[in-house]
N, C-alpha and C positions, 0 to 999 in steps of 0.2 A: 504494500500500500504506500502510495506516494505521500510524503509529508511536505507541507508548505507552510511558510512563515508569512504572515500578513503584516505589512508595515502600515503606517498611518494612512497614506494615500490609497492603499488597497481597500481599506475599510470605508473610505469616502467614495470610492468609485461607483458603487451601486446607486448612490444618491445623486452624484454629480452627472453621471452618464446614463442613468436609467437602465442598468443592466443587472442581471441576477448573478451574483458572485458564485454562489454554490452551484448553480446550473453550469456556468462557464467552466468551473474547476472540474465538475463531474464530466463534462464533455472532453476535457483534456486528459484526465487521469482515470476516469471510472471512479474507483474508491480513492478517497484521500483523507488525510487528517490535517486539519488546519490549526495552527498555533499563533497566538498573539503574544509578543514579548511584553513583559510588565511595563517597560518604559513607554510603549506605544499607548497604553491606557492613560498614562500621565499626560502625554502629548495631546491626546484627544480632549482630556479634561481642561487643558489650558488653551485649546484651539479657539480661534475666532470664527471658524467656519460655521455657517448656518446649519450644516449637516452633522456637526460634531456630536451632538446628543444622540442622533439616530445611529451614527457609526459606533458610538460607545455601546449602545444597546446591541447592535449586531456583533460587536466584539465579545459580548457576554456569552454567545452561543458556541464559541470556539474554546479550545484548551488554552490556558494561560501558562506562559513559561517565564519564570522570574529570572532576571539577570541584574547585576549591579551596574553593568555598562549602559550608558545612555545613547540615544540617537542611532545613527547608522551602524556604529560599532556594536551596539546591542543587538540589532537585527542580524548582523553578520555572525555574531557570537552564537546566537540561538540556531541559525541555519547550519553552522558548522557542527554544533553539538548534536543536532538531530539528523544530520546528513539530509537536509531539506532544501527545496527550491524556495525562492523568495518572490512573492507577488508584490510588484511595485511599478510605478510609472516614474519614479524619481531617477532622473538621468545620472546624477552624481552617484547615487547609491549603486546603480547598475554598473557604472564604471569601476567602483570599488569592488563589487562582486566579481566582475570578470578577473580583476587582479588577484582576488582571493580564491578563484576557482569555484565560485558558487553560481549556480544557474538561476536565471531570472525568468519570471512569467510576467508579461506586461500586456496592457490594453492596446490593441491595434484598431485603428479606424473608429475609435470611440465606442466599439460595440462587442469585440470578442477578445478573449485572452489567448495569447500565443506564447510558446516557449522560445526564449532567445537562443539562437544557435551560436 
């Protein structure tokens, strides 16, 4: 079963782009386990996004993985610990992931998730 780590903007995608995150992940992987790093919850609580509250509720349905590392480093730490892919549209994070050997899943054409090759 494929493990995926959801960063902050992955949790905002369903509300910003009107897409079903679970359905898109199921289309890519069949069965999957989704994890949300603890620091992502904090980011959503501090976010000014009008969708932050809804994204926080969505995050509650996934497994939480605590880490003391913040931001992108925390997301990468969790992905490495779980041998997971990361769902993100954050270009800077994707660049860091390539350097660290972590694969990314991102939103293409504002409607479907694809695995970065």
